Structures are given as C-alpha cells and as structure tokens.
N, C-alpha and C positions, 0 to 999 in steps of 0.2 A: 504493500500500500505506499503510494507517495507520501513523502514527510514524515514517515514513520521508521524505525522506532523512534520515540522521543527520549532524549538522553538527559539523565541529572546526574548530580554528583554522588559520592559514597553513600551508601547505606539507605536507599528510597524504600522503606520497609512499609508503610502506610499504602492503602489503595488509592489510586488515582480516582477521580471523579469527573462527569461530565454535567455540565450546568452553563446556565447562562449568567455568569457572575457581575458582567458589566452592563444588562439589560440593555443589549445592542440588538437581541432577536436573533443571536448566533451562536453557536454551541462555544463553549470553552472546556479545554481539558486542565484540570487543575491536580497539580502532584507535589510531593515535598520530599526532601530529603532530612536524614537526620544529623548527618554531619558533612558538611562541604570539606573538598580536599583540594589543593593544589600540587603541584609538582612535589613530592616528597615532605609535605607538610598538611596538618588539617588546620582549619581555619576556627575549630570548635564552635561552629554555630551551624544551625540547618538553615535550609533556604525552601522557598515556595515558589513554585513554577507555574505560570498559566500561559498557556498557548490558544490562539484564536483559531478556531475551526472553521470550514468553509460552510457546514450544514445550518440549517435553520434550526433554531429551539422550538420544540414541541413536546413540553413535558409526557404527554400522552405516549411518545416513542422513546421514552426512557424506561425500561422494563425493570431496572435494578436501581434504583435513583440514589440508595444508601446504602452504607454497610450492613451486612446481614439483610437487605433488600427493602425492608420497612421500618417505620418507628417502633414496631413492637419488636425489632430484632428477630423476627422469626426464622429467616434463613430460608422460607418458603417461596419457590417461585411458582406462579400459577395457581396457586392454593388461595380461595377465598377465604377472608376471615370467618364468615359464618361456619364453614366447615372446621375450623381448627377448634373452636369450642364457642359456646354460647353463654351470654350471662343473662342472670335473672334482670327482670326490669328494674330499674331502681325509680320507683314513685312511692309518694302517700297519698291515700285516697280517703276524703273524706265524704262518707255516706249521710252524715248528718244535715239537718236542715239549718243549722248555723255555723258560721266560721269556726274554724278549729284554731286558736292563737296558742303558741308555745315556743319551745327553744328545741332546735336539731342541732345533735352532734353527731358527725361522721368522723369514724375511726379506723385507720388501718394498724392490725395486729399481726405479730409475728409470735410464733409459740417458739420458746427458748426455757430448754430445761423444765418442761411442764408448765410454765407460766406465760401468759398472753403479755407482751410489751405492746405498748401503744403508741400511735402516732396521730395526734389529732390534725384531720384533713379540714374540717369544717365546724363552726360552731355558730350559730346564727339564730336570732328571734325572727319568726315568720308567722303567716296567716295563711291558712288553707281555706280557700272559700266554700261554703256549703255547697254539697254534691257536686264536688269538682275533686281536682288532684293537682298535684305539684310533681313535676319530672325532676329528679335529682341529677341526672346527666347534663341538664341544661340551665340551672336556675342560678341566678346570681343573687344574695350572697350565700346561697345554701347549697350549690350544685355539688356534686360529688367530684372530687380532685380537681378543685380549682388551683391547688399548688402544683399541678402535673407530677404528681408522685410516680415514679417508675419502680416497680420491683424487678430487681436483677439478682437477688441472691436466691440460692435454692433454700428451701423451707416450707413449713405449712403456715398458712397464713389466713386470716380472714377479715372481711370488712365488716364493720359493726356499726349500726346507728341507733340512736336512741331520741325518742321524742318525748318532751315531758312539759308540762303544765301543772297548774294548782290542782288537777284531778288526778294525777299520777304520772306515769311513764307508761311508754311501749318501747320494746327494743325488738331488732332481729340483726340476724347475722347470717353471712354466706361465706363458706370456708373453702379454700382451694389451696392448692400445693403447687410451687414452682420447683421445676426439675433442671 
C-alpha cells in the first residue's frame, strides 16, 4: 500500500488509531512511541505521531474504533450488546394517586472477604408523579451512574438502591460478576 508502513522511533507499544482529530473531514492516523532514539542515544521522551490520510472520515466505517473495540472494552467484533447480556430495567414506578416524595441513593458495591464495600453513585431528593415513573438511566440529578463509574476489576458486585421518606424505605439490588 502506497505510503505504508509508517515509521515511528523506538518502542511503539500502543495501538495506533484512526480518527479525524483536526475535524477536517479526513482520516488521521495517530501513533506514539514510548522512547525516542537518535543514533546511539536515547532522548528519554516519547512522541506522538499524526499522519493525514486521503480517505474521508465516516465513523460508521470504523468497525473497531477504540482499544478492545468499544467503550465497554468487550473485545467483541460483530456482537450486539443485547446478545452479550441484558440488564434489568432501572426505574421506580409510583402506582399511587399522589406524588411520592423522598430521597434516592444509588450505590455500587463490591464483595470483599464476605463484606459489601460501597461507593455512592447518586444521592438526591426527588418527586415521582402520581401514576407515573422515573427512569434511573437518564434522570438528572438522580440517574444511575452520573459519575460514569466503570467496573474493571474481577469480582462479585451489586448495584443497590434505596428510596426513603417519612413512611419508610424500599430497597432493591441486582448482583453480577466481573470475570
């Protein structure tokens, strides 16, 4: 292929990527080196390399856009997310005839030596209208994972939610394993 291979200096260990980093509508090839070298000496620095390519940028034509394929780092090509696993719906339904007012806490927990260790994701006062619902995957300030927490460490986890008001508390959880 004309213009290839592209050459970097010493130890280019990270994967190269193709993107339109300068927003000119054309593809750019981005690569790096961990350590640059001159004849018989090292510069003790790395470099970032960007080459302008001739092709037009179209994100739909980039089938492997990031390390391990997608933001979930699944490493799966051609597998739809719905076929990997399904999540329970994250919502609270108010079947009553009056608004339900209270506090909602959403917590991510990891099991360690038989004990659940907690990381608070959301803690907000809210009102759920009568005969209506709120979706926890999209609401602000009560939505699930507004802090964009990503679980990468293997282990047993659960998401835990508790809604409380002057009448009491309702809690629910969903457990999952990361391998």
